[in-house]
C-alpha positions as a Markdown table, in Angstrom:
| # | Residue | x | y | z |
|---|---|---|---|---|
| 1 | Met | 5.5 | -9.1 | 14.1 |
| 2 | Lys | 9.1 | -8.9 | 15.4 |
| 3 | Gln | 10.7 | -5.7 | 16.4 |
| 4 | Phe | 13.1 | -4.8 | 13.6 |
| 5 | Thr | 16.6 | -3.5 | 14.1 |
| 6 | Arg | 18.3 | -0.9 | 12.0 |
| 7 | Lys | 20.4 | -3.7 | 10.5 |
| 8 | Asp | 17.2 | -5.7 | 9.6 |
| 9 | Leu | 15.9 | -2.7 | 7.6 |
| 10 | Glu | 19.3 | -1.7 | 6.0 |
| 11 | Glu | 19.8 | -5.3 | 4.8 |
| 12 | Ala | 16.3 | -5.3 | 3.3 |
| 13 | Ala | 17.0 | -2.0 | 1.6 |
| 14 | Ala | 20.2 | -3.3 | 0.2 |
| 15 | Leu | 18.4 | -6.3 | -1.2 |
| 16 | Val | 15.6 | -4.2 | -2.7 |
| 17 | His | 18.2 | -1.8 | -4.2 |
| 18 | Arg | 19.7 | -4.7 | -6.1 |
| 19 | His | 16.5 | -4.8 | -8.1 |
| 20 | Met | 15.5 | -1.2 | -8.2 |
| 21 | Pro | 16.9 | 2.2 | -7.3 |
| 22 | Pro | 15.5 | 4.2 | -4.3 |
| 23 | Thr | 12.4 | 6.2 | -5.3 |
| 24 | Pro | 12.6 | 10.0 | -5.1 |
| 25 | Gln | 10.9 | 12.3 | -2.7 |
| 26 | Tyr | 10.1 | 15.9 | -3.7 |
| 27 | Ala | 8.6 | 18.9 | -2.0 |
| 28 | Trp | 6.5 | 20.2 | -4.9 |
| 29 | Pro | 6.0 | 24.0 | -4.5 |
| 30 | Gln | 2.5 | 24.2 | -6.1 |
| 31 | Leu | 1.3 | 21.4 | -3.9 |
| 32 | Ser | 2.7 | 22.9 | -0.8 |
| 33 | Ser | 1.1 | 26.2 | -1.6 |
| 34 | Glu | -2.3 | 24.6 | -2.1 |
| 35 | Val | -2.0 | 22.9 | 1.3 |
| 36 | Gly | -0.4 | 25.7 | 3.3 |
| 37 | Ala | 2.4 | 23.4 | 4.5 |
| 38 | Thr | 5.6 | 22.0 | 3.2 |
| 39 | Val | 4.5 | 18.7 | 1.6 |
| 40 | Trp | 7.0 | 16.1 | 0.8 |
| 41 | Val | 5.8 | 13.3 | -1.6 |
| 42 | Lys | 7.4 | 9.9 | -1.5 |
| 43 | His | 7.1 | 8.6 | -5.0 |
| 44 | Glu | 6.3 | 4.9 | -4.7 |
| 45 | Asn | 4.5 | 5.3 | -8.0 |
| 46 | His | 8.1 | 5.2 | -9.6 |
| 47 | Thr | 8.9 | 1.5 | -8.8 |
| 48 | Pro | 9.1 | -1.2 | -11.5 |
| 49 | Ala | 5.5 | -2.2 | -10.9 |
| 50 | Gly | 4.2 | 1.3 | -10.2 |
| 51 | Ala | 3.6 | 0.7 | -6.5 |
| 52 | Phe | 5.3 | 0.2 | -3.2 |
| 53 | Lys | 4.3 | -3.5 | -2.9 |
| 54 | Val | 7.1 | -4.5 | -5.3 |
| 55 | Arg | 9.6 | -4.1 | -2.4 |
| 56 | Gly | 7.8 | -6.7 | -0.2 |
| 57 | Gly | 7.7 | -9.2 | -3.1 |
| 58 | Ile | 11.5 | -9.0 | -3.4 |
| 59 | Thr | 12.2 | -9.6 | 0.3 |
| 60 | Phe | 9.4 | -12.2 | 0.8 |
| 61 | Leu | 10.6 | -14.4 | -2.1 |
| 62 | Asp | 14.2 | -14.1 | -1.0 |
| 63 | Trp | 13.1 | -15.4 | 2.4 |
| 64 | Leu | 10.9 | -18.1 | 0.8 |
| 65 | Arg | 13.7 | -19.5 | -1.3 |
| 66 | Arg | 15.8 | -20.0 | 1.8 |
| 67 | Ala | 13.1 | -21.1 | 4.2 |
| 68 | Phe | 11.1 | -23.4 | 1.9 |
| 69 | Pro | 13.4 | -24.3 | -1.0 |
| 70 | Glu | 11.0 | -27.2 | -2.0 |
| 71 | Thr | 8.2 | -24.7 | -2.8 |
| 72 | Arg | 7.0 | -25.2 | -6.4 |
| 73 | Gly | 4.5 | -22.3 | -6.5 |
| 74 | Ile | 2.6 | -19.7 | -4.7 |
| 75 | Val | -1.1 | -18.6 | -4.3 |
| 76 | Thr | -2.2 | -15.2 | -3.1 |
| 77 | Ala | -5.2 | -12.8 | -3.2 |
| 78 | Thr | -5.0 | -9.2 | -4.2 |
| 79 | Arg | -6.7 | -6.1 | -5.6 |
| 80 | Gly | -3.7 | -5.7 | -7.9 |
| 81 | Asn | -0.4 | -4.3 | -6.6 |
| 82 | His | 0.4 | -7.1 | -4.1 |
| 83 | Gly | -0.3 | -9.6 | -6.8 |
| 84 | Gln | 2.0 | -7.9 | -9.3 |
| 85 | Ser | 4.7 | -7.8 | -6.7 |
| 86 | Gln | 4.4 | -11.5 | -5.9 |
| 87 | Ala | 4.1 | -12.6 | -9.5 |
| 88 | Arg | 7.2 | -10.6 | -10.5 |
| 89 | Ala | 9.4 | -12.0 | -7.7 |
| 90 | Ala | 8.1 | -15.6 | -7.9 |
| 91 | Arg | 8.4 | -16.0 | -11.6 |
| 92 | Ala | 12.0 | -14.7 | -11.4 |
| 93 | Cys | 12.5 | -17.7 | -9.0 |
| 94 | Gly | 10.9 | -20.1 | -11.5 |
| 95 | Leu | 7.8 | -20.7 | -9.4 |
| 96 | Glu | 4.2 | -21.2 | -10.6 |
| 97 | Val | 2.0 | -18.2 | -9.6 |
| 98 | Arg | -1.7 | -18.1 | -9.1 |
| 99 | Ile | -3.3 | -14.8 | -8.2 |
| 100 | Val | -6.9 | -14.6 | -7.0 |
| 101 | Val | -8.8 | -11.3 | -7.6 |
| 102 | Pro | -12.4 | -10.4 | -7.0 |
| 103 | His | -14.8 | -10.1 | -9.9 |
| 104 | Gly | -14.8 | -6.6 | -11.4 |
| 105 | Asn | -11.1 | -6.0 | -10.4 |
| 106 | Ser | -9.0 | -3.5 | -12.2 |
| 107 | Val | -8.6 | -4.6 | -15.8 |
| 108 | Glu | -5.2 | -3.0 | -16.1 |
| 109 | Lys | -3.9 | -4.4 | -12.8 |
| 110 | Asn | -5.0 | -7.9 | -13.9 |
| 111 | Ala | -3.2 | -7.4 | -17.2 |
| 112 | Ala | -0.1 | -6.3 | -15.5 |
| 113 | Thr | -0.2 | -9.3 | -13.2 |
| 114 | Arg | -0.4 | -11.6 | -16.2 |
| 115 | Ala | 2.5 | -9.8 | -17.8 |
| 116 | Trp | 4.6 | -10.5 | -14.8 |
| 117 | Gly | 3.8 | -14.2 | -15.2 |
| 118 | Gly | 0.9 | -14.7 | -12.8 |
| 119 | Glu | -2.2 | -16.7 | -13.6 |
| 120 | Val | -5.2 | -14.5 | -12.6 |
| 121 | Ile | -8.2 | -16.2 | -11.2 |
| 122 | Glu | -11.4 | -14.2 | -10.5 |
| 123 | Phe | -13.4 | -15.2 | -7.5 |
| 124 | Gly | -15.8 | -13.5 | -5.1 |
| 125 | Arg | -17.3 | -10.0 | -4.7 |
| 126 | Asp | -14.4 | -8.4 | -2.9 |
| 127 | Phe | -10.8 | -8.9 | -1.6 |
| 128 | Asp | -11.8 | -10.8 | 1.5 |
| 129 | Glu | -13.8 | -13.4 | -0.4 |
| 130 | Ala | -10.8 | -13.7 | -2.8 |
| 131 | Arg | -8.6 | -14.4 | 0.2 |
| 132 | Thr | -10.9 | -17.3 | 1.2 |
| 133 | Glu | -10.6 | -18.8 | -2.2 |
| 134 | Ala | -6.8 | -18.3 | -2.2 |
| 135 | Arg | -6.6 | -20.4 | 1.0 |
| 136 | Arg | -8.7 | -23.1 | -0.6 |
| 137 | Leu | -6.7 | -23.1 | -3.8 |
| 138 | Ala | -3.4 | -23.3 | -1.9 |
| 139 | Ala | -4.6 | -26.3 | 0.1 |
| 140 | Glu | -5.8 | -28.0 | -3.2 |
| 141 | Thr | -2.5 | -27.4 | -5.1 |
| 142 | Gly | 0.0 | -27.7 | -2.3 |
| 143 | His | 1.4 | -24.4 | -3.2 |
| 144 | Leu | 2.4 | -21.9 | -0.6 |
| 145 | Leu | -0.2 | -19.4 | 0.5 |
| 146 | Val | 1.3 | -15.9 | 0.5 |
| 147 | Pro | -0.6 | -13.7 | 3.1 |
| 148 | Pro | -1.3 | -10.0 | 2.4 |
| 149 | Phe | 0.7 | -9.3 | 5.6 |
| 150 | His | 3.9 | -11.0 | 6.6 |
| 151 | Glu | 7.0 | -10.0 | 8.5 |
| 152 | Glu | 9.2 | -10.3 | 5.5 |
| 153 | Ile | 6.8 | -8.3 | 3.3 |
| 154 | Val | 6.8 | -5.5 | 5.9 |
| 155 | Arg | 10.6 | -5.6 | 6.2 |
| 156 | Gly | 10.9 | -5.0 | 2.4 |
| 157 | Val | 8.2 | -2.3 | 2.4 |
| 158 | Ala | 9.9 | -0.5 | 5.2 |
| 159 | Ser | 12.8 | 0.2 | 2.9 |
| 160 | Tyr | 10.8 | 3.1 | 1.3 |
| 161 | Ala | 10.3 | 4.6 | 4.8 |
| 162 | Leu | 14.0 | 4.2 | 5.6 |
| 163 | Glu | 14.8 | 6.1 | 2.3 |
| 164 | Phe | 12.2 | 8.8 | 3.1 |
| 165 | Phe | 13.2 | 9.4 | 6.7 |
| 166 | Thr | 16.9 | 9.3 | 5.8 |
| 167 | Ala | 16.4 | 12.0 | 3.1 |
| 168 | Val | 13.9 | 14.1 | 5.1 |
| 169 | Pro | 14.4 | 13.3 | 8.9 |
| 170 | Asp | 12.6 | 16.4 | 10.2 |
| 171 | Leu | 9.0 | 15.7 | 9.1 |
| 172 | Asp | 6.3 | 16.5 | 11.6 |
| 173 | Ala | 3.9 | 13.9 | 10.3 |
| 174 | Val | 3.6 | 11.3 | 7.6 |
| 175 | Tyr | 0.2 | 10.2 | 6.1 |
| 176 | Val | 0.0 | 6.6 | 5.0 |
| 177 | Pro | -2.8 | 4.7 | 3.3 |
| 178 | Ile | -4.0 | 1.5 | 5.0 |
| 179 | Gly | -5.2 | -1.6 | 3.1 |
| 180 | Cys | -3.9 | -4.7 | 4.8 |
| 181 | Gly | -1.4 | -2.7 | 6.7 |
| 182 | Ser | 2.1 | -3.5 | 5.4 |
| 183 | Gly | 2.7 | 0.1 | 4.4 |
| 184 | Ile | 1.9 | 1.8 | 7.7 |
| 185 | Cys | 3.6 | -0.9 | 9.7 |
| 186 | Gly | 6.8 | -0.4 | 7.6 |
| 187 | Val | 6.7 | 3.4 | 8.2 |
| 188 | Ile | 6.2 | 2.9 | 12.0 |
| 189 | Ala | 9.1 | 0.4 | 12.0 |
| 190 | Ala | 11.5 | 2.7 | 10.2 |
| 191 | Arg | 10.4 | 5.7 | 12.3 |
| 192 | Asp | 11.0 | 3.8 | 15.6 |
| 193 | Val | 14.3 | 2.3 | 14.4 |
| 194 | Leu | 15.6 | 5.8 | 13.6 |
| 195 | Gly | 14.4 | 7.2 | 16.9 |
| 196 | Leu | 12.3 | 10.0 | 15.2 |
| 197 | Asn | 9.3 | 11.8 | 16.7 |
| 198 | Thr | 7.4 | 12.0 | 13.5 |
| 199 | Glu | 3.7 | 11.3 | 13.8 |
| 200 | Val | 2.4 | 8.4 | 11.6 |
| 201 | Ile | -1.2 | 9.0 | 10.6 |
| 202 | Gly | -3.1 | 6.2 | 8.8 |
| 203 | Val | -5.6 | 6.9 | 6.1 |
| 204 | Val | -8.6 | 4.7 | 5.1 |
| 205 | Ser | -11.6 | 5.0 | 2.9 |
| 206 | Ala | -14.7 | 6.3 | 4.6 |
| 207 | His | -16.4 | 3.5 | 2.6 |
| 208 | Ala | -14.1 | 0.8 | 4.0 |
| 209 | Pro | -13.3 | 2.0 | 7.5 |
| 210 | Ala | -12.5 | -1.2 | 9.3 |
| 211 | Ala | -9.0 | -0.2 | 10.3 |
| 212 | Lys | -10.2 | 3.1 | 11.7 |
| 213 | Leu | -13.1 | 1.5 | 13.6 |
| 214 | Ser | -10.7 | -1.1 | 15.0 |
| 215 | Phe | -8.2 | 1.6 | 16.0 |
| 216 | Glu | -10.8 | 3.6 | 17.8 |
| 217 | Ala | -12.4 | 0.6 | 19.5 |
| 218 | Gly | -9.2 | -1.0 | 20.5 |
| 219 | Arg | -10.3 | -4.3 | 19.0 |
| 220 | Leu | -10.8 | -5.8 | 15.5 |
| 221 | Ile | -14.0 | -4.7 | 13.8 |
| 222 | Glu | -15.1 | -6.0 | 10.4 |
| 223 | Thr | -17.4 | -4.1 | 8.0 |
| 224 | Glu | -20.1 | -5.6 | 5.8 |
| 225 | Thr | -18.8 | -3.9 | 2.6 |
| 226 | Ala | -15.8 | -2.0 | 1.3 |
| 227 | Leu | -17.3 | -0.2 | -1.7 |
| 228 | Thr | -14.7 | 2.3 | -2.8 |
| 229 | Phe | -13.0 | 2.9 | -6.1 |
| 230 | Ala | -9.7 | 3.3 | -4.2 |
| 231 | Asp | -9.2 | -0.5 | -4.4 |
| 232 | Gly | -6.0 | -0.5 | -2.5 |
| 233 | Met | -7.9 | 0.4 | 0.7 |
| 234 | Ala | -11.0 | -1.8 | -0.1 |
| 235 | Val | -10.6 | -4.2 | 2.9 |
| 236 | Arg | -13.5 | -5.4 | 5.1 |
| 237 | Val | -11.5 | -7.5 | 7.6 |
| 238 | Pro | -8.4 | -6.0 | 9.3 |
| 239 | Val | -5.3 | -8.0 | 9.5 |
| 240 | Glu | -4.7 | -8.8 | 13.2 |
| 241 | Glu | -0.9 | -8.7 | 13.1 |
| 242 | Ala | -1.0 | -5.3 | 11.4 |
| 243 | Phe | -3.5 | -3.9 | 13.8 |
| 244 | Ala | -1.3 | -4.9 | 16.7 |
| 245 | Val | 1.4 | -2.6 | 15.2 |
| 246 | Tyr | -0.6 | 0.5 | 14.1 |
| 247 | Ala | -2.9 | 0.4 | 17.1 |
| 248 | Asn | 0.2 | 1.3 | 19.2 |
| 249 | Gly | 2.4 | 3.1 | 16.6 |
| 250 | Ala | -0.1 | 5.4 | 14.8 |
| 251 | Ser | -1.3 | 8.7 | 16.2 |
| 252 | Arg | -4.7 | 8.5 | 14.6 |
| 253 | Ile | -6.5 | 7.2 | 11.5 |
| 254 | Val | -8.3 | 9.6 | 9.1 |
| 255 | Ala | -11.2 | 8.5 | 6.8 |
| 256 | Val | -11.6 | 10.1 | 3.4 |
| 257 | Thr | -14.5 | 9.9 | 1.0 |
| 258 | Asp | -14.3 | 8.9 | -2.6 |
| 259 | Asp | -15.1 | 12.5 | -3.6 |
| 260 | Glu | -12.1 | 13.7 | -1.5 |
| 261 | Val | -9.9 | 11.0 | -3.1 |
| 262 | Ala | -10.9 | 12.0 | -6.6 |
| 263 | Glu | -10.1 | 15.6 | -5.9 |
| 264 | Ala | -6.7 | 14.7 | -4.5 |
| 265 | Met | -5.9 | 12.7 | -7.6 |
| 266 | Arg | -6.7 | 15.7 | -9.7 |
| 267 | Leu | -4.6 | 18.0 | -7.5 |
| 268 | Ile | -1.6 | 15.7 | -7.6 |
| 269 | Tyr | -1.8 | 15.6 | -11.4 |
| 270 | Arg | -2.2 | 19.3 | -11.7 |
| 271 | Thr | 0.6 | 20.3 | -9.3 |
| 272 | Thr | 3.1 | 17.5 | -9.9 |
| 273 | His | 2.1 | 15.9 | -13.2 |
| 274 | Asn | 2.2 | 12.5 | -11.4 |
| 275 | Leu | -0.4 | 9.8 | -11.7 |
| 276 | Ala | -1.9 | 8.5 | -8.4 |
| 277 | Glu | -4.3 | 5.7 | -8.0 |
| 278 | Gly | -7.1 | 6.1 | -5.4 |
| 279 | Ala | -5.1 | 4.7 | -2.5 |
| 280 | Gly | -2.0 | 6.7 | -3.6 |
| 281 | Ala | -4.0 | 10.0 | -3.4 |
| 282 | Ala | -5.7 | 9.2 | -0.2 |
| 283 | Pro | -2.9 | 10.6 | 2.0 |
| 284 | Leu | -3.2 | 14.0 | 0.3 |
| 285 | Ala | -7.0 | 13.8 | 0.7 |
| 286 | Ala | -6.5 | 13.4 | 4.4 |
| 287 | Val | -4.0 | 16.3 | 4.6 |
| 288 | Leu | -6.5 | 18.5 | 2.8 |
| 289 | Gln | -9.1 | 17.5 | 5.3 |
| 290 | Glu | -6.8 | 18.5 | 8.1 |
| 291 | Arg | -5.5 | 21.7 | 6.5 |
| 292 | Lys | -5.9 | 23.7 | 9.8 |
| 293 | Thr | -3.9 | 21.1 | 11.7 |
| 294 | Val | -1.0 | 20.9 | 9.3 |
| 295 | Arg | -0.7 | 24.5 | 8.4 |
| 296 | Gly | 3.0 | 25.6 | 8.5 |
| 297 | Lys | 4.3 | 22.1 | 9.2 |
| 298 | Arg | 6.5 | 19.7 | 7.3 |
| 299 | Ile | 4.3 | 16.9 | 6.1 |
| 300 | Gly | 5.1 | 13.7 | 4.3 |
| 301 | Ile | 2.6 | 11.8 | 2.1 |
| 302 | Ile | 3.1 | 8.3 | 0.6 |
| 303 | Leu | 2.1 | 8.2 | -3.1 |
| 304 | Ser | 1.8 | 4.4 | -2.8 |
| 305 | Gly | 0.9 | 3.6 | -6.4 |
| 306 | Ala | -0.1 | 4.8 | -9.8 |
| 307 | Asn | -2.0 | 1.8 | -11.1 |
| 308 | Val | -5.3 | 3.2 | -12.1 |
| 309 | Asp | -7.3 | 2.1 | -15.1 |
| 310 | Ala | -7.2 | 4.7 | -17.9 |
| 311 | Asp | -11.0 | 5.0 | -18.2 |
| 312 | Leu | -11.4 | 5.6 | -14.5 |
| 313 | Phe | -8.6 | 8.2 | -14.5 |
| 314 | Arg | -10.1 | 9.9 | -17.5 |
| 315 | Ala | -13.4 | 10.2 | -15.6 |
| 316 | Val | -11.6 | 11.6 | -12.5 |
| 317 | Leu | -9.8 | 14.2 | -14.6 |
| 318 | Ala | -13.2 | 15.2 | -16.0 |
| 319 | Gly | -14.4 | 16.1 | -12.5 |
| 320 | Glu | -16.3 | 12.8 | -11.8 |
| 321 | Thr | -16.0 | 10.5 | -8.9 |
| 322 | Pro | -16.2 | 6.8 | -10.0 |
| 323 | Arg | -19.0 | 4.9 | -8.2 |
| 324 | Val | -18.8 | 1.3 | -7.0 |
| 325 | Ala | -22.0 | -0.6 | -6.6 |
């Protein structure tokens, strides 16, 4: 991935802001009191699609229209938020959209993707198998394959970090969930462009720890399964281009269990009355795990999305942790 300049990120932010306003960031007093640190929440749950991914869809399709104007359609794989983002942007450009999801994917994310104009195709047992089918389908149809990680997607996603660091430039650390890596790479890019000393700390599911294992080994490591209800982090195979960025730009990567994620979802709802999906609550779960380390500091967490099925969230609020077989 190229090294972005401040102009690159500011131009991306200007493009994103033509489609949506900047999202807010708040230091919620009850939440800060629970943690024992000043906790700033970047509310990417407040975008038009309920997740940060919508930004990358805007910048990617803007680039695609200029770079490949002959494109008639796109194909991509997703667990939900990336698919919504690409469907929303591509249909606005008049393109056909096929979105491949694994069997058993979120019912409500699938419905939202269809509402944005995407054709949802179920294939495989997990995201990585859906990615394989998306590649096959793109070759069959001649449509452009949209990867989960791309320079233009990261440039758009980085606009949230540019907003955050501009509003709160003196954060000691920011905790960011990792799926395929566009979020953490965008945060690292904005941090570096602005010349800040803020630590960037990645967060993965303990049940899908490929990014953490790779980070600690210094090489790509795949896992056999990624069985977590925090579907935005359910990735078995790390993206090599993303790994090259966070391997050098992150301070560390923290693994959180599904029980810890469920508790963080409840705490976010109780102290801020905001809805967080599993990946969106994972940064807070990591902060709670590192309470002693963060005490008295100024900490940022990325609430990356709110797209959780109602039945699942109802179970979480009742004190349960959803299980994935």
